[in-house]
C-alpha positions in Angstrom: -17.5 7.9 -6.3 -16.0 6.0 -3.4 -12.4 4.9 -3.9 -10.6 2.4 -1.6 -6.8 2.2 -1.7 -4.5 -0.3 -0.1 -1.6 1.1 2.1 1.6 -0.7 2.0 3.3 -1.0 -1.4 0.4 0.7 -3.1 0.1 4.2 -1.6 3.4 3.9 0.2 6.7 3.0 -1.4 9.4 1.5 0.9 12.1 0.9 -1.7 14.6 3.5 -0.6 13.8 3.1 3.1 14.3 -0.7 3.2 17.7 -0.3 1.4 18.8 2.5 3.7 17.8 0.7 6.9 19.4 -2.6 5.8 22.7 -0.8 4.9 22.8 1.1 8.2 22.2 -2.3 10.0 25.0 -3.9 8.0 22.6 -6.5 6.6 23.4 -6.0 2.8 26.3 -4.8 0.6 25.9 -1.4 -0.9 25.6 -2.8 -4.5 22.1 -4.3 -3.7 19.5 -2.4 -5.8 17.4 0.2 -4.0 14.2 -1.8 -3.8 12.4 -3.7 -1.1 12.3 -6.8 -3.1 16.0 -6.7 -3.8 16.8 -6.3 -0.1 14.4 -9.2 0.8 15.9 -11.5 -2.0 19.5 -10.7 -0.7 18.7 -11.6 2.9 16.8 -14.7 1.9 19.5 -15.9 -0.4 21.9 -15.5 2.6 19.6 -17.6 4.7 18.7 -14.6 6.9 14.8 -14.8 6.9 14.7 -13.8 10.6 16.7 -10.6 9.9 14.3 -9.8 7.0 11.3 -10.3 9.3 12.8 -8.1 11.9 13.8 -5.4 9.4 10.2 -5.2 8.3 9.1 -4.5 11.9 11.7 -1.7 12.1 10.6 -0.1 8.8 6.9 -0.4 9.4 7.3 0.7 13.0 9.7 3.4 14.3 11.0 4.4 10.9 7.6 4.6 9.1 7.7 8.4 9.1 10.7 8.0 6.6 8.6 6.2 4.0 7.5 8.0 0.8 4.3 8.0 -1.2 4.7 6.5 -4.7 5.3 9.2 -7.4 2.0 10.7 -8.4 -0.1 9.0 -5.6 -0.6 12.3 -3.5 -1.4 14.2 -6.7 -4.1 11.6 -7.6 -5.7 11.9 -4.1 -5.8 15.6 -4.4 -7.4 15.5 -7.8 -9.9 12.9 -6.8 -11.0 14.9 -3.7 -11.2 18.1 -5.7 -13.8 16.3 -7.9 -15.9 15.0 -5.1 -14.6 11.5 -4.7 -14.6 10.0 -1.2 -11.3 8.3 -0.4 -10.8 5.3 1.9 -7.6 3.5 3.0 -8.2 -0.2 3.7 -5.2 -2.4 4.6 -4.4 -5.5 6.6 -1.4 -5.9 8.8 -0.6 -7.3 12.2 -0.6 -4.8 15.1 2.9 -5.7 16.2 5.8 -7.4 14.3 6.0 -11.2 14.2 9.4 -11.1 15.8 11.5 -8.4 17.4 10.4 -5.4 19.6 6.6 -4.9 19.8 6.2 -1.7 17.9 2.6 -0.6 17.2 2.5 -0.9 13.5 -1.0 0.5 13.2 -0.2 3.6 15.1 2.9 4.2 12.9 0.8 3.8 9.7 -1.9 6.2 11.1 0.8 8.8 12.0 2.1 8.6 8.3 -1.4 9.1 7.1 -2.0 12.1 9.3 1.4 13.7 8.3 0.9 13.0 4.5 -2.7 12.8 3.6 -4.6 13.9 6.7 -6.6 16.4 4.9 -7.7 14.0 2.2 -8.3 10.8 4.2 -9.6 11.5 7.6 -9.0 9.0 10.4 -12.4 7.5 10.4 -11.8 6.5 6.8 -8.5 4.7 7.3 -8.7 1.0 8.4 -6.1 -1.5 9.3 -7.5 -4.9 9.6 -5.8 -7.9 11.2 -6.7 -10.4 8.4 -7.3 -10.5 4.7 -10.9 -11.6 5.3 -11.6 -8.6 7.5 -10.1 -6.4 4.8 -12.4 -7.7 2.2 -15.4 -7.2 4.5 -14.3 -3.6 5.2 -14.0 -2.9 1.4 -17.6 -3.9 1.1 -18.7 -2.1 4.2 -17.2 1.2 3.0 -19.3 1.1 -0.2 -16.3 1.4 -2.4 -16.9 1.5 -6.2 -13.3 0.7 -7.0 -10.5 -0.6 -5.0 -6.7 -0.2 -5.8 -4.3 -2.9 -4.5 -0.9 -4.2 -5.5 -1.8 -7.8 -4.8 -3.8 -9.8 -7.3 -4.6 -12.3 -4.5 -6.7 -9.6 -2.8 -8.5 -8.4 -5.9 -9.2 -11.9 -7.1 -10.0 -13.5 -3.7 -13.3 -15.3 -3.5 -14.6 -12.9 -0.9 -13.8 -9.7 -2.8 -17.1 -7.8 -3.3 -18.3 -8.5 -6.8 -19.7 -5.0 -7.5 -16.3 -3.3 -6.8 -14.0 -2.4 -9.6 -10.6 -4.3 -9.3 -7.6 -2.0 -10.0 -4.1 -3.5 -9.8 -1.2 -1.3 -9.2 1.6 -3.0 -11.0 4.6 -0.6 -11.3 7.1 -3.4 -12.2 4.9 -5.1 -14.7 5.0 -8.2 -12.6 1.5 -9.4 -13.3 1.0 -8.9 -17.0 -0.7 -12.3 -17.4 -3.1 -11.7 -14.6 -6.7 -11.5 -15.9 -9.9 -10.2 -14.2 -8.4 -6.9 -13.1 -7.5 -3.5 -14.6 -3.7 -2.9 -14.4 -2.0 0.4 -14.2 1.8 1.0 -13.8 1.9 4.6 -12.5 -0.4 6.8 -10.3 -0.3 9.4 -12.9 -2.2 7.2 -15.3 -5.1 6.6 -13.0 -7.0 10.0 -13.4 -7.3 9.4 -17.1 -8.4 5.8 -17.0 -10.9 6.7 -14.3 -12.2 9.6 -16.3 -11.2 12.3 -13.8 -12.4 15.0 -13.8 -15.8 13.6 -14.7 -19.3 14.1 -13.4 -19.3 10.4 -12.4 -16.9 11.2 -9.6 -19.3 13.7 -8.0 
């Protein structure tokens, strides 16, 4: 079985890193919840959209190494590989931030992969496309049988390959009313729902 996985906010969790980076920069008060969305909402409420955009460049660039995998994600990757599944990372992101210093975001993401899952997802199976359309085409080209993403808009896009199973990672239960996808809230749930270990994964 070939399994494709999105990168940002699916495999990688930025909640504590965004909070820490924002606090260190004096952008938020300490009482803001330790989540990426809470930091974003605080800055937007204060009319500081540019600061939020620049903070993203900082986190996805030079501070990317501090980011953590979601609980259970690495264990799932190990289990999937142990039972013969082929793993692909397929994401889309700009190469440099929209504003601020021109960090190489692709290089930072690849360095994180090498440090954290290099033995499970080799470099030639990790793709960072510049547009959503290119991401969808890459999912098809990789021959994925299922794809895991945190965004319904990707899984339900008109260009999403029809033969690929659509798995929505929804840890906050934000998309309970979304149909046409299979939702799961924790990476620890995925082996069971996929039937791992099973002969179908070989």
